[in-house]
C-alpha positions as CSV (number, residue, x, y, z in Angstrom):
1,X,-10.0,-61.5,-8.7
2,X,-7.3,-59.0,-6.6
3,X,-6.6,-57.0,-9.9
4,X,-10.4,-57.0,-10.9
5,X,-11.1,-55.2,-7.4
6,X,-8.5,-52.9,-7.8
7,X,-9.2,-51.8,-11.1
8,X,-13.3,-51.5,-10.2
9,X,-12.2,-49.2,-7.0
10,X,-10.0,-47.0,-9.0
11,X,-12.7,-44.9,-10.1
12,X,-13.9,-44.5,-6.7
13,X,-10.8,-43.4,-5.4
14,X,-9.8,-41.0,-8.0
15,X,-13.5,-39.3,-8.0
16,X,-14.4,-36.9,-5.3
17,X,-17.4,-35.1,-4.2
18,X,-17.5,-31.3,-4.4
19,X,-19.7,-28.8,-2.6
20,X,-19.8,-25.2,-3.8
21,X,-19.7,-22.9,-0.6
22,X,-21.2,-19.4,-0.9
23,X,-19.5,-17.8,2.1
24,X,-21.1,-14.9,3.8
25,X,-19.3,-13.2,6.3
26,X,-20.7,-10.2,8.3
27,X,-21.3,-6.6,7.3
28,X,-18.6,-4.5,8.6
29,X,-19.0,-0.7,9.1
30,X,-17.5,1.0,6.2
31,X,-14.4,3.2,7.3
32,X,-12.3,6.1,5.6
33,X,-9.1,4.8,4.3
34,X,-6.0,7.1,4.3
35,X,-3.3,6.6,2.0
36,X,-0.5,9.2,2.6
37,X,3.3,9.9,3.0
38,X,4.2,13.2,3.3
39,X,8.2,13.7,2.3
40,X,10.8,16.2,2.7
41,X,11.7,16.0,-1.2
42,X,12.4,19.0,-2.8
43,X,9.3,19.6,-5.6
44,X,7.8,16.7,-4.9
45,X,3.6,16.8,-4.9
46,X,2.1,15.4,-1.6
47,X,-0.8,13.2,-2.2
48,X,-3.0,11.9,0.4
49,X,-5.7,9.2,-1.3
50,X,-9.0,8.6,0.2
51,X,-11.2,5.9,-0.1
52,X,-14.1,3.6,1.8
53,X,-13.6,0.3,3.2
54,X,-15.4,-2.9,1.8
55,X,-16.5,-6.0,3.2
56,X,-13.9,-8.9,2.7
57,X,-16.1,-11.0,-0.2
58,X,-17.1,-7.8,-2.1
59,X,-15.3,-7.8,-5.6
60,X,-16.6,-4.1,-6.5
61,X,-14.1,-1.2,-7.4
62,X,-13.1,1.1,-4.7
63,X,-15.0,4.0,-4.1
64,X,-13.1,6.8,-4.3
65,X,-13.9,9.9,-1.5
66,X,-14.7,13.3,-3.2
67,X,-15.5,16.7,-2.0
68,X,-13.5,16.3,1.2
69,X,-11.7,19.0,2.9
70,X,-7.8,17.9,3.7
71,X,-5.4,19.9,4.9
72,X,-1.8,19.5,6.7
73,X,-0.4,21.6,9.6
74,X,3.2,21.8,10.8
75,X,4.6,22.4,14.3
76,X,5.2,26.0,13.2
77,X,1.2,26.6,12.2
78,X,1.8,27.0,8.9
79,X,-1.3,25.1,6.7
80,X,-0.9,23.1,3.6
81,X,-4.2,22.9,1.6
82,X,-4.6,19.9,-0.7
83,X,-7.3,19.7,-3.4
84,X,-8.5,17.0,-5.4
85,X,-8.3,19.0,-8.9
86,X,-9.4,15.9,-11.0
87,X,-12.3,14.6,-8.7
88,X,-10.5,11.2,-8.0
89,X,-10.5,11.1,-4.2
90,X,-6.3,12.3,-4.7
91,X,-6.0,15.3,-2.6
92,X,-2.8,17.1,-3.9
93,X,-0.5,19.8,-2.7
94,X,1.6,21.0,-5.2
95,X,5.4,23.2,-4.3
96,X,5.2,26.6,-5.7
97,X,8.8,25.6,-7.3
98,X,11.4,22.7,-7.6
99,X,13.2,23.6,-4.5
100,X,9.8,23.8,-2.0
101,X,9.2,21.5,0.1
102,X,6.3,20.7,2.3
103,X,8.1,18.1,4.9
104,X,11.2,19.3,7.5
105,X,12.8,16.6,9.0
106,X,12.3,17.0,13.0
107,X,9.2,19.0,12.8
108,X,5.8,17.3,13.4
109,X,2.5,16.9,11.1
110,X,-1.4,17.1,11.4
111,X,-3.2,15.7,8.6
112,X,-6.9,16.5,9.1
113,X,-10.0,15.6,6.8
114,X,-13.1,16.6,6.9
115,X,-15.6,14.2,5.3
116,X,-19.4,13.6,5.4
117,X,-19.6,15.6,8.6
118,X,-16.7,13.5,10.2
119,X,-13.4,15.0,11.2
120,X,-10.5,13.0,11.4
121,X,-6.6,13.9,12.8
122,X,-3.7,12.2,12.3
123,X,-0.3,13.6,13.9
124,X,3.1,12.5,13.3
125,X,7.0,13.8,13.5
126,X,8.8,13.5,9.8
127,X,11.9,11.5,11.1
128,X,15.5,10.9,9.3
129,X,16.1,7.8,7.5
130,X,19.5,5.9,7.4
131,X,21.7,6.1,4.7
132,X,21.9,2.8,2.6
133,X,25.4,1.4,2.7
134,X,25.0,-1.2,-0.1
135,X,22.9,-2.9,-2.4
136,X,23.0,-6.4,-3.9
137,X,21.1,-8.3,-6.2
138,X,20.7,-11.4,-7.7
139,X,19.0,-13.1,-10.6
140,X,16.8,-16.2,-10.0
141,X,14.6,-18.2,-12.0
142,X,13.6,-20.6,-9.2
143,X,9.8,-20.5,-8.0
144,X,9.4,-19.2,-4.6
145,X,5.7,-19.3,-2.7
146,X,3.1,-17.2,-4.7
147,X,5.4,-16.4,-7.3
148,X,4.4,-18.6,-10.2
149,X,2.1,-16.8,-13.3
150,X,-1.6,-18.4,-13.9
151,X,-0.7,-20.4,-16.6
152,X,2.2,-22.1,-13.8
153,X,5.4,-20.8,-15.4
154,X,8.0,-19.7,-13.1
155,X,8.1,-16.1,-12.7
156,X,11.9,-14.8,-13.4
157,X,13.1,-11.8,-12.0
158,X,15.7,-10.2,-9.0
159,X,15.9,-10.7,-5.6
160,X,17.1,-7.6,-4.1
161,X,18.4,-6.6,-0.5
162,X,19.9,-3.4,0.8
163,X,22.0,-2.6,3.9
164,X,21.8,0.2,5.9
165,X,22.4,1.2,10.1
166,X,19.2,1.9,11.7
167,X,19.6,5.3,13.4
168,X,19.7,4.9,17.4
169,X,16.6,6.2,19.2
170,X,13.1,5.1,18.8
171,X,12.4,2.5,16.4
172,X,11.1,3.3,12.9
173,X,9.8,2.2,9.9
174,X,11.0,2.7,6.3
175,X,9.1,2.4,3.1
176,X,11.4,1.6,0.3
177,X,10.4,2.8,-2.9
178,X,12.0,0.7,-5.9
179,X,12.1,1.9,-9.5
180,X,13.2,-0.2,-12.9
181,X,14.2,1.7,-16.0
182,X,12.6,4.9,-14.2
183,X,9.2,3.0,-13.3
184,X,8.1,3.0,-9.9
């Protein structure tokens, strides 16, 4: 009798109820999103990308902002105008030659954006970065959180670490740009 009862209970234990829940979050205000990095690299184009924020559950494509006025002014009063030449929301300043750079370490830069009747400003100083002491890497094929593919196979690749001594003074953040075989 015990075995029969266990066999009868197994289908109930192995089944479950699932309810589809359609989440509706509050609609937030749509804001301007600015993605910009100014460098002191000679010959480098400076790009400011403008787009609109969207609600959390909105899976539609990003809306890029076109027709804005974008300028960068340095602490000496020199104005750099960025243009959206491809009408894609990417506002670009191109240097006149391979030696020209927009950014100079130690100068302060003001990014000003005028779009849809609103003006936005951001001020920042271009600071120095530390030299990298060393880089080490190790090949791995072990699973790490969030690193398996959709078919469940493990992602293989390299774990890379770099070492540097942070500069004295105000705390800074650094952006690491990784390239593999020349591709960002």
